[in-house]
N, C-alpha and C positions, 0 to 999 in steps of 0.2 A: 486380638490379644497377643503380645509378643511371647515367643517361646522362652526367652531368657532375658533378663535385664542386664544391659551393658553397664559395666562399672568403669566410667570414664574419669579422667583427671582434669586438672585446670590448665593443661598444656594448650597452646594455640591449635594444634591438630585436633585435639578432643573437643575444644570449644567449637571449632568448625563442624565437627561431626554432630555435636548436640544441636547446633543451629539448623543443620540439614534435616535432622530428625523432626524438629519442630515445624519446619517448612513442609515436610511430608505428612503432617497431621498427627505425628506421634506425641506421646507424653514423655517429658524429660524433667527429672527432679534436679534442682540446682540449689546451691547455698545462697542465702542472703545473710545479712548481719543479724536477723531475728531468728528465723528457723529455716529449714530446707523447704522450698516450695515445690509443688507439682505443676509444671508448666505445660501449657498448650496454647496454640495460636488462638487469641481471643476473638478473631474474626471468623473462625470456622466452627459452625455449630456442632458438627460431628466430633471434632477434637475436644470441644468443651464438654460435650455429653460424655466423652470417654473419661474425663476427670471424675464426673459424678459416679460413673460406673465403677471405676477403679477404687474410689474412696468409699462407695456406698453412701454418698452424701445426699441429704434431703434436697429436693429440687427447689425448695423455697429459700434456701440459704445462699445468698449471692457470693460471688468470688471477687478477689482483688486483682486488678489488672496492673502488671508491672511494666514500667516504661524506662527507656534509657535516659530521657531528659525531660525537663519541664515543657519545652516547646511542643513535644509530641502530645503531652496531656491536653494542651489547649485545643487540639484538633478534635477531641472527642467530647468535651464538656463546655458548658457555659461558664467561663472563668469569672472570677470576681476579685475585688480588692483584697478581701480577707484571704482567699485562696492564694493570691499572689504574695501576700505578707507571710503566710505560713510556709509556702513553698520556698521562698527566698531564704527563710530562716532555717528550715529543717530538711530540705531535699538537697542531695540524696540523704536518706536516713529512715529511721523506723517510724514514719508517720504516713498514714493513709488518709486521703481526703475523699469524702463522698460528695459528689457534685452533680448537678442536673446534666443529663445527656444533651448533647448538641444535636440539632436537627440534621439528619443525613449522616449520622455516625455509622461506622462500618462494623461495630462490635456485635457479636452474637447476642440475641436476647437471653440466652441461657446464662450468660455472664452475670446479668443483673437480676436473674430470677423474676423477670417481668416488672421490675421497679423502674421508675423514670430517672433514676440516678445510677451512677456507677462509682465504685471505689477504685481509686488510683494511687499508685505509689511509685516513687523512684528510689530503688534500693541503693545503699552505699557500698555493699560488698563488691570488691573489685572483680571477682569472677562473675557475679550476676551482671555487673555493668558490661563486661566484655561479651557475655553471651547475648544480652539484650541488644547491644550495638551490632553484633555480628548478625543476629537474626533480623534486625531491622524492622520490628513491628511490635504490637502489644501482646503481652504474654499473660494470660489468666493463670494465676498460681496460688491456690490455697496451700495450706501446709500439707506436706507429702506423707500422710498417714491415713489409715482407714478412718472414716468419719466417726467423730466422737472419742477417738482414742488419743493417746498422748502425742503431742506434736514432736517432730523429729529435729534434733540439733546436730546429728551426725549422719553421714551417708549410710552407716550401718543401721541406724534407726529406720531409715527409709526402706532399706532392703529387708529388714525384719518384718515390715508390714506389707510391702508392695512388690517384693521380688517376684518376677514373672508376670506382673500385671501392668508394668510400664516399660517403655523402651529402654530408658537409660537413666542413670544418676551420675551427676558430675560431682566428684568427691574433692572437696578442698578443706577438709578438716572440720572441727566443731565451730558452730556459730558463736560469735563473741558476745552478742546481746542475749540470745537464748530465750526470748519472749516475743510473741507476735507484736506487730506494729500497733501503736495507738491509732484509733480511728476517730476522725473529727468530721462531723457533718455541719450543715448550716440551717438555721431557722431564721429566715430573713437575712439580716446582715450579721447575726450573732453566731459564733461557733458553739457547737454542741458536742459533748463527749459521748460518743457512741460505744466505745470500748477502750478501757485502760490498757496500756501496753508498754512497749519498750522505751517510749519517750515520756518521761514524767509530765503529768498535766501541769505541774507548777511551772515548768519551763515554757510551755505553750501560753499559759496565762501571763507570764512575764512579758512575752512578746506582744500579746494582744492588748494588755493593759486592763483586763477584766477577767472575772471568774467564768469558767466554762459552765454553760447550762447543761441540764440533763434532758434526755428526750421527753417529749410530751406524749408519746405513745409507747405501748408495750409491744407493738408489732415488730417483725423482723425488718430492719432498715439497713443492716450492714452485716458483713461476715462476723462470725464468732459470737452471735447473740443467742444461740440455742441454750436452753437452760441446762440440759445434761450434755456435757462436752468435755473433751480432754480427759476421758475417764479410763482409769486402769480397770482390769477385770474384777478385782476385789472391791469391797466397800471402802469408802474413805471417810474417816472421822476427823473433824477439824478442831482446832484450839485445844489439843490434848497436851497435858503436862507430862503424861507417861503412857506407855502402852498397856492395854489390857491383854489378858492371856490370848495368845494366838495372833496378835497384831504385830505388824512391822512398823517401827517408829521412824518417822522422818523428822529429825531435829532441826532446831534453829537456835543460834546463839548458845546460851548455857544449857538448854534442854537437849540432852544427848539422844542419840538414836542409832539405828543400824547405819543410817547415813545422815549427814547434817548439811542443810542447804548453805549455811555459813556459820562456822564456829565463832566468828568475830561479829556476827549480827550485821553483816554488810548486805544490803538489799540488792546491790548490783551483782554481787557474787551469787546471792540466792536466786536471782532471776536467771542468771546464766546456768545454774545447776538444776533448776526446777524440773524440766522435762527429762533430762538425763537421769536424775535420781529416781523419778517416778518410773521410768523404764526399767531401771535396775531392780527396784522393789517389786514391780509388776512381774518380772521374771521369777522372783523368789516365791510368788504365790501368797495368797492370804490377804486379809484386810490390812489397810494402812491407816495409822494414826499420824496426824501432822501437828507439829507444835504451832503455837500462835505466831502470826506474822503481823508486824505493825502496819497500820492503815495509813501510811504516808509514802510519798514518792513512788518507787516501783512496787512497794508493798501493796498498793491498791490493785495493780494488775496481777500480782501473784495471788492475792486473795480472790480476785475474780476467777482466775483459772481453777483454783482449788475449790471454790464454791460450785463451779460447774462440774468438776470431777466428782464432787460429793453429792450432787443432786440426784433425786430419785430417777430411776430409769424405766422407760416404758417396756 
């Protein structure tokens, strides 16, 4: 475990430093367009295990592997026409594809949590792109926060939860999407929505020409499917029109609160603000009441995160 976490910037020298740390098997947090990821060499079992240790993450929850370009993805999985269609339309970007592992792949089995598939993404953030290209290999990178806690959208969020537990964080300001990637898997030739996220499902359906199916099983098949997840310390009450005594209100649209996800009712703005606002309310202490969020577009992903934040905890 590192004695202190290095606070790096997006300069070429610091990108080189971050890539060197990854090659040495260390953990490095870096920005993507969705949230800050906690990266490790996806081929090194000990490095991947260090992610689970730093986050306190359940071993049955798989990780997303981040890559610099589509051609690299094809070396690890059995590619398909549907994968090609989606990658051509949305990579680089906030889309993760869960695909069957190719025979002879070099990824650590800890990345997939023992599943025969792996989750892959090519992020669009320029700093993530530079780091991945400089590193030159696959980087396993879940969100850079203690497991089950609020996902980080700034370097300070990362340091608040993991300072002293990881080697470095590359700071390049707040994430512009602010919500984890949408995860798509395959059942036969059909695409399945495994997790709503920063890419609205309507856009994916427009490219595919059909509605996304839902999973046929309740088992864990992709990252971010734990029931209790993204949770503040206090209880979370959803679809509230006003706060009860002692609650901190998180507003949306005309429903006021201590903080408001989007006073104009803009779901893109709300998605970008979600984790940052939850972090701020969490620091204030006490239970949180959340205004109703529409169930369309990015609202589906926002509600997914909020439902997990509000779920009963073991």
